[in-house]
C-alpha positions in Angstrom: 18.0 -6.4 -44.6 20.1 -3.3 -44.6 18.7 0.0 -43.4 19.9 3.6 -43.1 19.6 5.7 -39.9 19.5 9.0 -41.9 17.2 7.7 -44.6 13.9 8.2 -42.8 11.1 8.9 -45.3 13.3 8.5 -48.3 14.1 5.4 -50.4 17.5 3.9 -49.7 19.4 0.7 -50.2 20.7 0.7 -46.7 24.3 0.5 -45.3 26.4 -2.1 -43.6 27.6 0.5 -41.1 27.4 -0.7 -37.4 24.8 1.5 -35.7 25.0 -0.3 -32.4 27.0 2.5 -30.7 24.4 5.0 -31.8 21.6 2.8 -30.5 23.4 2.3 -27.2 23.8 6.1 -26.9 20.1 6.6 -27.5 19.3 4.1 -24.8 21.5 6.0 -22.3 19.7 9.2 -23.2 16.4 7.5 -22.5 15.1 6.7 -26.0 13.0 4.7 -26.6 11.7 5.3 -23.0 10.1 1.9 -22.6 13.3 0.0 -23.3 15.5 2.4 -21.4 13.3 2.4 -18.3 13.1 -1.4 -18.2 16.9 -1.5 -18.1 16.9 0.3 -14.8 15.1 -2.6 -13.0 18.2 -4.7 -12.0 20.1 -1.5 -11.1 17.2 -0.4 -8.7 16.9 -3.8 -7.1 20.6 -4.2 -6.6 20.8 -0.7 -5.1 18.0 -1.6 -2.6 19.9 -4.7 -1.5 23.1 -2.8 -0.9 21.5 0.1 0.9 19.5 -2.2 3.2 22.5 -4.6 3.6 20.1 -7.4 2.8 21.6 -10.9 2.6 19.5 -12.0 -0.4 18.8 -10.5 -3.8 15.8 -8.2 -4.0 13.5 -9.8 -6.5 11.3 -7.9 -9.0 7.8 -9.5 -9.3 6.1 -7.2 -11.9 7.0 -4.2 -14.0 4.6 -1.9 -15.9 5.1 1.3 -17.9 2.1 3.5 -18.4 1.1 5.7 -21.2 2.7 8.7 -19.4 6.0 6.8 -19.1 5.5 6.1 -15.4 7.2 2.9 -14.4 5.8 0.8 -11.5 8.1 -1.8 -10.1 6.8 -4.4 -7.6 9.4 -6.3 -5.5 9.8 -8.7 -2.6 12.4 -9.2 0.1 12.5 -12.8 1.2 12.8 -13.4 5.0 13.2 -16.9 6.4 11.5 -17.3 9.8 14.4 -19.4 11.3 16.9 -16.6 10.4 15.2 -13.5 11.8 14.2 -12.1 15.1 10.7 -10.9 16.1 10.2 -7.4 14.8 12.7 -7.7 11.9 9.9 -7.7 9.2 8.1 -4.6 10.4 11.5 -2.8 10.8 12.4 -3.7 7.3 9.1 -2.4 5.9 10.0 1.0 7.5 13.5 1.1 6.2 12.6 0.6 2.5 10.7 3.9 2.5 13.6 6.0 3.9 15.1 8.8 1.8 18.5 7.1 1.8 17.1 4.2 -0.3 15.8 6.6 -2.9 19.1 8.7 -2.9 21.2 5.5 -3.5 18.9 4.5 -6.3 19.4 7.8 -8.1 23.2 7.5 -7.6 23.2 3.9 -8.9 21.2 4.8 -12.1 23.4 7.8 -12.7 26.4 5.5 -12.5 25.0 3.4 -15.3 24.5 6.4 -17.5 20.9 7.3 -16.7 21.7 10.6 -15.1 18.3 12.2 -16.0 16.6 10.8 -12.9 16.3 12.8 -9.6 15.0 11.9 -6.2 11.7 13.7 -7.0 11.1 11.2 -9.8 10.9 8.2 -7.4 8.1 7.4 -5.0 8.4 4.5 -2.6 4.9 3.2 -1.6 4.4 1.7 1.9 5.6 -1.8 2.1 3.9 -4.6 4.0 5.1 -7.9 5.5 3.1 -11.1 5.2 3.7 -14.8 5.6 3.6 -16.9 2.4 0.5 -19.0 2.7 0.2 -20.8 -0.6 3.0 -22.4 -2.6 2.6 -22.9 -6.3 4.7 -25.9 -7.6 5.2 -25.9 -11.4 6.9 -28.8 -13.2 8.2 -27.9 -16.7 9.9 -30.0 -19.3 10.9 -30.1 -23.0 9.5 -32.8 -25.3 11.8 -35.8 -26.0 13.9 -35.6 -29.2 12.4 -37.7 -32.0 15.6 -39.7 -32.2 15.0 -40.9 -28.6 11.5 -42.2 -29.4 12.5 -44.7 -32.1 9.3 -46.1 -33.6 7.0 -45.1 -30.8 3.7 -44.0 -32.3 1.9 -43.0 -29.0 1.7 -39.4 -27.8 4.9 -39.0 -25.8 4.6 -35.3 -24.8 3.2 -36.0 -21.4 4.8 -36.0 -17.9 2.5 -36.8 -15.0 3.1 -34.9 -11.7 2.1 -36.5 -8.5 2.1 -35.0 -5.0 2.6 -37.6 -2.2 1.7 -36.4 1.4 3.0 -38.3 4.4 2.1 -38.3 8.1 5.5 -39.3 9.4 6.2 -42.7 7.7 2.6 -43.3 6.8 1.2 -42.4 3.3 -1.5 -39.8 3.8 -2.7 -38.7 0.4 -1.9 -38.9 -3.4 -2.8 -36.0 -5.7 -2.4 -36.0 -9.5 -4.3 -34.7 -12.6 -7.3 -36.7 -11.5 -7.4 -34.9 -8.2 -7.0 -36.4 -4.7 -7.4 -40.1 -4.4 -8.4 -40.6 -0.8 -5.7 -43.0 0.2 -6.9 -43.9 3.7 -10.1 -43.7 5.7 -9.8 -40.5 7.7 -12.2 -39.1 10.3 -12.3 -35.3 10.9 -8.8 -34.9 9.5 -7.2 -37.5 11.8 -5.1 -40.1 10.0 -6.1 -43.7 10.7 -3.1 -46.1 10.5 -5.5 -49.1 10.2 -7.7 -47.4 7.6 -8.6 -48.8 4.2 -8.0 -47.7 0.6 -11.1 -45.8 -0.6 -10.0 -45.3 -4.2 -10.5 -41.9 -5.8 -13.0 -39.6 -4.0 -14.2 -36.1 -4.7 -11.9 -34.4 -2.2 -8.7 -35.3 -0.4 -10.0 -36.1 3.1 -6.5 -36.6 4.5 -5.3 -33.2 3.6 -8.6 -31.3 3.7 -8.1 -30.6 0.0 -5.1 -28.3 0.7 -3.0 -29.9 -2.1 -4.8 -29.2 -5.3 -4.0 -29.9 -9.0 -4.2 -26.7 -11.0 -3.9 -27.9 -14.6 -1.5 -28.5 -17.5 -0.2 -26.5 -20.5 1.4 -27.8 -23.7 3.1 -25.6 -26.3 3.7 -27.8 -29.4 5.5 -24.9 -31.2 8.1 -24.5 -28.4 7.8 -28.2 -27.6 7.4 -27.8 -23.9 4.8 -28.7 -21.2 3.9 -27.8 -17.7 1.8 -29.2 -14.8 1.2 -27.4 -11.5 0.0 -28.1 -8.0 -0.8 -25.6 -5.2 0.0 -26.4 -1.6 -1.9 -24.4 1.1 0.7 -24.3 3.9 -1.5 -22.5 6.4 -4.3 -25.0 6.3 -2.5 -28.3 6.0 -3.6 -30.7 8.8 -1.2 -30.7 11.7 -0.6 -34.4 11.2 1.0 -33.8 7.7 4.8 -33.8 8.0 6.2 -34.2 4.4 5.1 -33.6 0.8 7.1 -35.3 -2.0 6.7 -34.4 -5.7 7.2 -37.1 -8.3 7.4 -36.6 -12.1 6.6 -39.7 -14.1 6.7 -40.7 -17.8 3.6 -42.8 -18.3 4.1 -43.6 -22.0 7.8 -44.2 -22.6 8.5 -44.9 -18.9 11.8 -43.1 -19.1 11.8 -39.6 -17.6 15.5 -39.2 -18.7 14.6 -38.6 -22.3 12.7 -35.4 -21.4 15.0 -32.4 -21.6 15.3 -29.6 -19.1 13.0 -31.0 -16.5 12.7 -28.4 -13.7 10.5 -27.4 -10.7 9.6 -23.8 -10.2 8.4 -22.7 -6.8 6.2 -19.5 -6.6 4.1 -17.6 -4.2 0.6 -18.6 -5.4 -0.8 -15.3 -4.1 1.9 -13.3 -5.9 2.7 -15.3 -9.1 5.4 -12.9 -10.2 7.4 -14.0 -7.1 9.6 -16.9 -8.2 11.1 -18.4 -5.0 13.5 -20.8 -6.6 14.0 -23.1 -9.6 15.3 -26.7 -9.1 16.7 -28.5 -12.2 16.5 -32.3 -12.4 19.9 -33.8 -13.1 20.2 -35.6 -16.4 20.9 -39.3 -16.1 21.7 -42.0 -18.7 20.0 -44.7 -16.5 16.4 -45.3 -17.6 13.9 -44.3 -14.9 10.2 -44.0 -15.0 10.0 -41.4 -12.3 12.1 -38.7 -10.6 
């Protein structure tokens, strides 16, 4: 309905006047503080990237604003081992705490209209470098449109996610919502090419349980679902060479009718760190799996 900016505490019928310029001005002045401070996140991260001359975007992983209007912004800088030299990571952790980084942040925020911030308002806590040890793999999808299901009466919300681990050309392990299946007979983590199928067992012998099913979520209001696996990169057996992810449609046997199927890769030890999102291309050809 209509409202009136100058009618606080008094009955009014409202007005059709556009108050957006007034609201934008309030935001530039820092009111309300919560909204205004959150708008500084992309400016701060972009400023860090430019000052450090970093080749990738600096990613925010968490942002909180306390009762005293103190904003805490957590971030990551992604380094790829094949692209860096020994010592680059410790050197970068030292650079991010230099005064030049803070000064450039203040200048960048002032350029966006937030000129109330000064260098004394920003504190850079010590950074630390660590290797990513656990990878979270989330598969998400939108439910099929009712028109695509025809007269199907079964529950068609589900997509099953399966992790297939290989030792070169040999299948090593299969992990899905039931857990690890124990594909081959394995002794002390050594894959046996002439082993036999054991069926489902309590743990994945072939991968030492380092590929684990985490669970599933369904939101019938938003009509979307999610299943996730976690891959422990540090503790995978040396014989493991490849891990493939398969999304299947067990009921309608056509993964193509599910909309917006995507895979989100995250740092499992820092869930706010989204590494990348991969979208499955839509196809008109019926396929049970992708």
